[in-house]
N, C-alpha and C positions, 0 to 999 in steps of 0.2 A: 630257306623258304623264301619264295618271291611274293611280296605283298601287293605289287602293283596291279595285278589282275583280280585281287580278292575283294569281295563284298563283306564288310565287317559290321555286325550289329552288337550294340552294347545295351544290355538291359540296365536300368538305373543310370542311364547315360548322362543325366543332369546332376548327378552327385559329384562329390569332390574327386573321387577316383575316376569316374567316367569322363569328366571334363579334362583332367590331366592326361588320361589315356588318349583321348581324341586329339588333343593338342599335339602330342608327340607323334601320333600316327600321321596326322596331316603334314607336319613339318618335316618328318624324317623318313617315313615309310611309304607315303603316297598311295594308299589303297584306292581302288577304282571308286568305291563308295563306302561311306560310313553312315550307319543308321542309328540315330539316337532314339531309343525306345524307353519311354517313361510315361507316367500317368498325369503329370502336372503340366498343363499348358502354359501357366505363368512362368515356371522355371525354364521351359523350352524357349519361350519368347525372350526372357532375360538372357539366356545363354546365346541366342542368335544375335541379339543386338549388342552383346558385349564382345563380339568379334568372332564368334563361332558361326560364320556365315560362308565358309569355303564352299565352292561349287560341288564338292564331293559329299557334303554333309546333308543328310535328310533327317527330318524330324517326324517321328511316328508316335502318336499318342496311343497308349495302351497299358494294360496291367498284366503282370505275369500270372495273375489269378485267372485270366481269361484265355482259355485254351484255344478257342477259335481265332481270337485276335493274334495270338502267337503263330498259329499256322499260317495266317496271311502274311505276317511280318517276316517270317523266316524264309519265305519263298525266294529262291535265288541267292540266298546268303551262304557264304563259305565258312565264316568264322563267327561264333557267338561268344562274347565275354559276358558272363552272367554276374552282374554286380548288384542287381536289385535285391533289397532286403530291408526288413525292419530290424534295426540294430541297437536301439537304445534299450539298455537292460531294464530300467524301471517301466518304460512304456510297454515292453513285451510282457513283463510280470503282470501289469494291470490289464492288459488286453491280450490274454493268451491265445484266443482263437484267431485274432488278427495276425499274430506272429506265425501261427501254424499255417494259415491260409497263404501268406506271402512266402515265407521262408521254406516251407516243406512242399505244400501243394503247388506253389509257383515254380519251384525247382523241378517238380515232376512234370509240370506242363512244358517247361523249357526242354527237358530231355525228350519228351514225346514229340514235340513239334520239330525238334532238330532231327530226330530219326525219320519222321514222316517226310521231311523236306530234303533229306540227304545232305544236311549241313556237315561239312568235313570235320570241323573241330569245335568243341564246346569247352571252354575253360571257366570254371566257377570259382568265385572268391569265398574262402572260408575264414576261420578265425581261431586263435588259440583257445577261445572259450568253448570250442567244440570238443576239446579234449577233457575227459572226465568232468562234464558240465555239472554246475550246481545251480544254474539259472535257466529260465525257459529259452532265452535267446541262444545260449550255448547248446541246449538240447535240440532246438530246431535246426541249428547249423550242423550238428552231428548227424541228425536224421537226413538232412539235405545232402551231406557228403556221402553217406552210405547209399542213398537213393541214386545219386548221380553216378557214382562209381559202378554200382551194379547194373545201371542202365546200359552199360557197354555190352552186357550179355544179350540185351534185346536188339542191339544193332545187327546181330547176325552177320550175314554176308554183305551188309551195306557199308558205306564208307565212313559213317559217323563214328567219331572217337570223342570220349568225354573224360576230362580230368579236373582236378581241383588244385588250387593253391591255398596254403594256410600260413598266415603270418600274424604278427602281434599288432599292437596299437600303432596306428598311423599318426605321426606327429602333425597336429594342426587340422586333422580331418573334422568334418562337421560333427559337433557334439563332443569333441575330445577335451581333455583337461587343459591343454595349453591355452586355448582361447578363454576358458573359464578363469585361469590364473591371471591372464592379461586384463580381464574385466575386473577382477578383485584387487589388482595391484594398487590402484589409486587409494583404496581404503586403508591400505597398510596391513591388511589381514588376508591370509590365504587359508583355505580349508582343505585339510587332508584327512582321509578316513582312518589311516593307520600309518605311523611313521616307519613301520617295517616293510611296507608294501613295495614290491618290485614288479616291473613290467618289461616285456620285450618291446623294442621301439624300432620303427622303420620310417623313413621319409616317404612322402607321397610319390616322389619321382622314383625312388628305389623300388617301391611296390609296383609301380606301373612297368618299369623296365624288367622287373622279374617276371611279371605276367607275360609280357611280350616274348621274353626268352623261353618261357615254359610252353607257350603256344607253338613256337618253332620246333621244340624238341619233344613234345608229348607224343606218346604212342597210344594212350588211352588206358584208363584205370589207375593212374597214379595220383598221389597227393604230394605236391611239391612244397617243401618247407625250406625257406632261405635261412642261412646262418646270419643272425642279426644280434646286435648288442642288447644288453639289459641295462636298466636304469632304476635307481632308487628314487621314489617319489619326493623324498626330502631334498635330494640333490636337484631335482627339477625345480622345486620351489625356490631354492637358493639361486638358481640360474635366472629365473624369471623376475624375482623380487628379493634381492639380497637383504634388504633392510626390513622386509615385512615380517610380521609375527605370524607363525603357523599355528592355526587352531586345529586340534585333533578332534574330529566330530564323531568318530566311531564307524566301523565298517558297515556298509549298507547290505541289506538283504540281497543275496545272489552274487556277492562280490567275494573274490578270493584275495588272499594275501599275495600269492604268487601264481603265475600262469605257466602252463605247460604246452609245448608245441608238439612233442612226441612222447607218448606214454611208454612205459616199460613193455607193455604187451605189443604195441605197434612196432617197437624197435626190432622185434624178431624178423619182420619182413621189410625192414628199412635198410637202404644202402646209403653210405656217406660219400659225397663228392667234395671237391675242394671248397665250394662255397654254398652247398645246399645238401639237404637230405631228400631222398625220394622214398616215400612210403608206397611199396608195391601192393597190388591187390593180394589179399590173403589166399584167394583161390588161384590156381594156375591153369584154370580151364580155358582161358583166353589170353589176349595180349596184355602187355604191361609188365611182364616179368624180366624183360631183357636188361633192365638197369643193373641187375646184380653182376653182370659181366663188366660194367663200366665203373662201379664203385666198390667200396669195401663194406663188409658186414659190420654191424655194431656189436660191442661186447654185451654179454649177458647183464641185465639189470640197468642198461643205459636208459636215461630219462633226460629229455631236453627241456629244462625248466628255467624260468627267469631268475630264480635265486641261486641256482648252481651253475649258471652260465660262466664260461671262461672269459667272455668279452663284455666289459662294462664301460659305460659312458662316463667320462669324467666331466667336470664343469665346462672345460673348454669345448669338448665335443658336443655337449648339450647346447651350449650357447650357439655353436655353429649350426645345429639342426633347427633351433627355434628362431634364428635371425630372420628368415624369410616370413615366418608367421607373424612376428612382431611388426615387420615392415608393412605387411598387408593390413594388420589390425590398426596400426596408426593411420594408415591411409584411409581406411573406412571411417575412422573416428573424425577425421577432418572433413569428410564428405557429409 
């Protein structure tokens, strides 16, 4: 796929993922235009003055809840990366309708505006918490996934194609546990909800490059899942602060011991490739089913979960992943 003539719009473009995506696109792919779509003018200003002032970058204030604004923003756009979301589990539990308005209705607006404007490709970011969800955040992301994938049926004879990516926790992203541990480290005490807890982990750059690859390969209707390692939370604590005492504070409402990226039921329509899985649409009424010719079917009862994963991060690999976050954290502390 040739990026140089493309206009790319990123919803939630001022977030951790959006900024990293835009940096890599500007430096390596050189699209004709990149539109940062977000609702916070301060974050847009801070992003611009921190170096995101390339001539190809445009800043567009708006909210994915606003259908009319999205219609205007998507005019002339070729590719949309939908990263806007409310993602903090406790905040979503306490403000359920706000999560529904942004994560579900906002995703519906993105799909509608893309189809109306003839956007070629829409790739939305999902999460492992959308699989067998037990909290509202996961439930809204599951609904958003289903809504976006089925929206391909509404595209009809138009060129718009919509797909999703689904992966685990992003190391060092806004609100994640690594910055929390770094804040707690000077006290000599780290807090963990349960010593048995495991999670899938992926670096920010790995997540961004996976999304770019999926945009290039998507046919519409897929959910792309990368093969990524698991990590035990106690090992993370040892890597961040080897001498600190770990306080077990109890599992929080809406929190799982382990996360799943592909359920047993989804595995029936999923194909395995060397470095990822592709969940094909359950219905064969339209596109998105050609992947079964490129990969292999999964065995009955297959389940891709963080506690049964075959790839685990040891302390050396954990330290390698968190080193850039520690460096940025220490730099921020000095400033």
